[in-house]
C-alpha positions as CSV (number, residue, x, y, z in Angstrom):
1,M,0.0,0.1,-0.1
2,P,1.3,3.5,-0.7
3,K,2.1,5.7,2.2
4,R,-0.2,8.1,3.3
5,K,0.4,11.7,3.0
6,V,0.7,13.6,6.5
7,K,-0.3,17.2,6.2
8,K,3.1,19.3,6.9
9,Y,1.0,22.4,8.2
10,S,-2.1,23.1,10.3
11,R,-4.9,25.7,9.5
12,P,-5.4,28.8,12.1
13,R,-7.9,28.1,14.5
14,N,-9.3,31.2,14.4
15,R,-10.4,31.8,10.9
16,F,-11.7,35.5,10.9
17,D,-8.7,36.9,12.7
18,K,-8.7,40.3,11.3
19,T,-4.8,40.8,12.5
20,R,-3.8,37.7,11.2
21,I,-5.3,38.1,7.9
22,L,-3.9,41.5,7.1
23,E,-0.5,40.3,8.2
24,E,-0.7,37.5,6.0
25,N,-2.1,39.3,3.2
26,G,1.3,41.5,3.3
27,L,3.5,38.4,3.2
28,K,1.5,36.9,0.4
29,E,2.3,40.1,-1.8
30,K,5.7,40.5,-0.4
31,Y,7.1,37.4,-1.3
32,G,4.8,36.7,-4.4
33,L,3.1,33.7,-2.9
34,K,0.4,31.6,-4.6
35,N,-1.9,31.1,-1.7
36,K,-1.9,31.5,2.2
37,R,-1.0,27.7,2.5
38,E,2.8,28.5,1.6
39,I,2.5,30.9,4.9
40,W,1.3,28.5,7.1
41,K,4.0,25.9,5.7
42,A,6.8,28.1,6.6
43,D,5.4,28.7,10.1
44,A,5.1,25.0,10.6
45,A,8.6,24.4,9.5
46,I,9.9,27.1,11.6
47,G,7.7,25.6,14.5
48,R,9.7,22.1,14.0
49,I,13.1,24.1,14.2
50,R,12.4,25.5,17.5
51,N,10.9,22.4,18.9
52,L,14.4,21.2,18.0
53,A,16.1,23.7,19.7
54,K,14.0,23.2,22.9
55,E,14.9,19.7,23.2
56,L,18.5,20.8,22.9
57,I,18.8,23.1,25.7
58,T,19.5,20.3,28.4
59,K,21.9,18.9,25.6
60,S,25.7,19.2,25.4
61,D,27.5,22.1,23.7
62,E,28.5,20.0,20.6
63,E,25.3,18.9,19.9
64,K,24.0,22.5,19.9
65,Q,26.9,23.7,18.0
66,A,26.2,20.9,15.5
67,F,22.6,22.1,15.2
68,I,23.4,25.6,14.8
69,E,26.1,24.9,12.4
70,R,23.4,23.0,10.2
71,L,21.1,26.0,10.0
72,Q,24.0,28.4,9.3
73,K,24.7,26.4,6.3
74,K,20.9,26.5,5.1
75,G,21.2,30.3,5.7
76,F,19.9,31.2,8.9
77,N,21.6,33.8,10.7
78,V,21.8,32.1,14.1
79,E,24.5,31.9,16.5
80,N,22.8,29.9,19.7
81,I,19.7,28.5,20.6
82,A,18.2,32.0,21.7
83,D,18.4,33.2,18.2
84,V,17.0,29.8,16.8
85,L,14.0,30.1,19.2
86,G,13.5,33.7,17.8
87,L,13.0,32.6,14.2
88,N,9.8,33.4,12.5
89,K,8.3,32.3,9.4
90,E,9.8,35.3,7.3
91,D,13.3,33.9,7.8
92,W,11.8,30.7,6.1
93,L,10.3,32.5,3.1
94,K,13.7,34.5,2.7
95,R,15.6,31.1,1.9
96,R,13.1,30.0,-1.0
97,L,14.5,30.1,-4.5
98,Q,11.5,32.3,-5.6
99,T,12.7,35.1,-2.9
100,I,16.6,34.6,-3.7
101,L,16.0,35.0,-7.0
102,H,14.4,38.3,-6.7
103,T,16.7,39.6,-4.0
104,K,19.7,38.8,-6.4
105,G,18.1,41.2,-8.9
106,L,17.6,38.7,-11.6
107,C,13.8,39.6,-11.9
108,N,11.8,42.6,-11.6
109,T,9.0,41.5,-9.2
110,P,8.5,38.6,-6.7
111,K,5.4,37.3,-9.2
112,Q,7.9,37.1,-12.0
113,S,10.4,35.3,-10.1
114,R,8.1,32.5,-9.6
115,Q,6.9,32.6,-13.2
116,L,10.5,32.0,-14.3
117,V,11.0,29.2,-11.4
118,V,8.1,27.4,-12.8
119,H,8.7,27.9,-16.4
120,K,12.2,26.2,-16.0
121,H,14.2,29.4,-16.8
122,V,16.2,29.0,-13.5
123,A,19.3,26.9,-12.6
124,I,21.3,26.1,-9.5
125,G,24.5,25.4,-11.2
126,N,23.6,22.7,-14.2
127,Q,20.7,21.8,-12.4
128,L,17.2,23.2,-13.7
129,V,15.0,23.9,-10.7
130,N,11.2,24.4,-11.0
131,I,10.0,24.5,-7.4
132,P,9.6,27.9,-6.1
133,S,9.7,26.9,-2.6
134,Y,13.3,25.3,-2.9
135,M,15.2,26.0,0.2
136,V,18.3,27.4,-0.9
137,T,21.7,26.6,1.2
138,L,24.5,29.1,1.5
139,E,26.7,26.9,-0.6
140,E,23.8,27.2,-3.4
141,E,23.1,30.7,-3.3
142,P,26.3,32.1,-5.9
143,L,25.0,29.3,-8.2
144,V,21.6,30.6,-8.9
145,E,21.2,31.9,-12.4
146,L,18.7,32.6,-15.1
147,K,18.6,30.6,-18.4
148,I,16.9,33.3,-20.1
149,T,17.6,36.7,-21.2
150,L,15.1,39.4,-19.7
151,K,14.5,42.4,-21.7
152,T,14.6,45.5,-19.5
153,P,12.6,48.4,-20.7
154,K,14.5,51.8,-21.3
155,K,13.3,54.6,-19.3
156,G,12.6,57.3,-21.9
157,K,10.9,60.4,-21.9
158,S,7.3,60.8,-21.0
159,K,4.3,61.5,-23.4
160,M,3.9,65.1,-22.0
161,D,7.5,65.7,-22.4
162,K,7.3,64.8,-25.9
163,I,4.5,67.1,-26.7
164,A,6.0,70.0,-24.8
165,E,9.2,69.3,-27.1
166,D,7.4,69.1,-30.3
167,I,5.5,72.2,-29.6
168,K,8.6,74.2,-28.8
169,T,10.1,72.9,-31.8
170,E,7.4,74.0,-34.1
171,G,7.4,77.4,-32.4
172,E,11.1,78.0,-33.2
173,A,10.6,76.8,-36.8
174,K,7.8,79.2,-37.2
175,E,9.9,81.7,-35.6
176,A,12.8,81.2,-37.8
177,K,11.0,81.1,-41.1
178,E,8.9,84.6,-40.1
179,T,12.3,86.5,-39.2
180,E,13.8,84.9,-42.8
181,E,10.6,86.3,-44.5
182,F,10.9,89.8,-43.0
183,V,14.5,90.3,-43.7
184,E,13.9,89.3,-47.8
185,G,10.9,91.5,-47.7
186,T,12.8,94.6,-46.5
187,A,15.9,94.1,-48.6
188,A,13.9,93.9,-52.1
189,P,14.7,96.4,-54.6
190,K,12.3,98.8,-55.8
191,S,11.9,97.3,-59.2
192,A,10.9,94.3,-57.8
193,E,8.0,96.3,-56.2
194,K,7.0,97.5,-59.6
195,A,7.0,94.2,-61.0
196,E,4.9,93.1,-58.6
197,E,2.1,95.5,-59.5
198,S,-1.2,94.1,-60.7
199,P,-2.0,94.3,-64.3
200,A,-5.1,96.5,-63.8
201,E,-3.0,99.2,-62.0
202,A,-0.6,99.0,-65.3
203,K,-3.6,99.6,-67.5
204,E,-5.1,102.7,-65.2
205,E,-1.7,104.2,-65.4
206,K,-1.6,104.0,-69.3
207,V,-5.2,105.3,-69.8
208,E,-4.3,108.2,-67.3
209,A,-1.2,109.2,-69.6
210,V,-3.0,109.0,-73.1
211,N,-5.9,111.5,-71.4
212,N,-3.0,113.8,-70.3
213,N,-1.9,113.5,-73.8
214,E,-5.4,114.8,-75.2
215,D,-5.3,117.6,-72.8
216,K,-2.7,119.1,-74.3
217,P,-3.0,121.6,-77.3
218,T,-2.7,120.2,-80.9
219,P,0.2,121.7,-83.2
220,A,-0.8,123.7,-86.1
221,G,-1.0,121.9,-89.4
222,V,-1.8,118.7,-87.5
223,S,-5.2,117.3,-87.4
224,P,-6.7,116.2,-84.1
225,K,-7.4,112.8,-85.3
226,E,-3.8,112.6,-86.1
227,G,-2.6,114.1,-82.7
228,K,-4.5,111.7,-80.6
229,E,-3.0,108.7,-82.7
230,E,0.5,110.4,-82.3
231,A,-0.5,110.1,-78.5
232,K,-1.7,106.8,-78.8
233,E,1.9,105.8,-80.2
């Protein structure tokens, strides 16, 4: 017969304790946990370590030192039995592979760290590990690495900064164009101004000249008709 599985954690006795619920919600968000069951497992694991430490209080110093050295190799910052009794569930959560990956700066968020582990993009040495709750020892911590290259978004200018820059560029271009047109207009010769006269103005000037010639007296021996033709010529 297959061996019966034993639960390695226990649920809280008071299911609607507001203080505990808020604390667990904070831990779940901080460490990117899937559910609160992982917090209960960490609490149970630390409870077992503390129970072992209590049993060693009456033991020899050699046994105490061996126990403390084993915990130190696992990454727990303890120096004596009192430090062991002061451990809490966060000390356990900090040694998980998911948290170590985020602490080393190999990912942007704890949730992204969990995704990379589950998708088999994380290795310890040459061994791929896809268990987010894997407890990393001090010896294995430097060997944690990614088997994928992440693209980090470059921090560029904001949308409002780009709009302000475009408006400023357009204003400078418009001002330069107006200045250029003003300089060209003041430097234009008078002949060019005359050339810009409309055909209607030129026709009026011609008619006025003809009328002026008609008002002049006709010389002797020249008929008025001939005088007009000469004036027209």
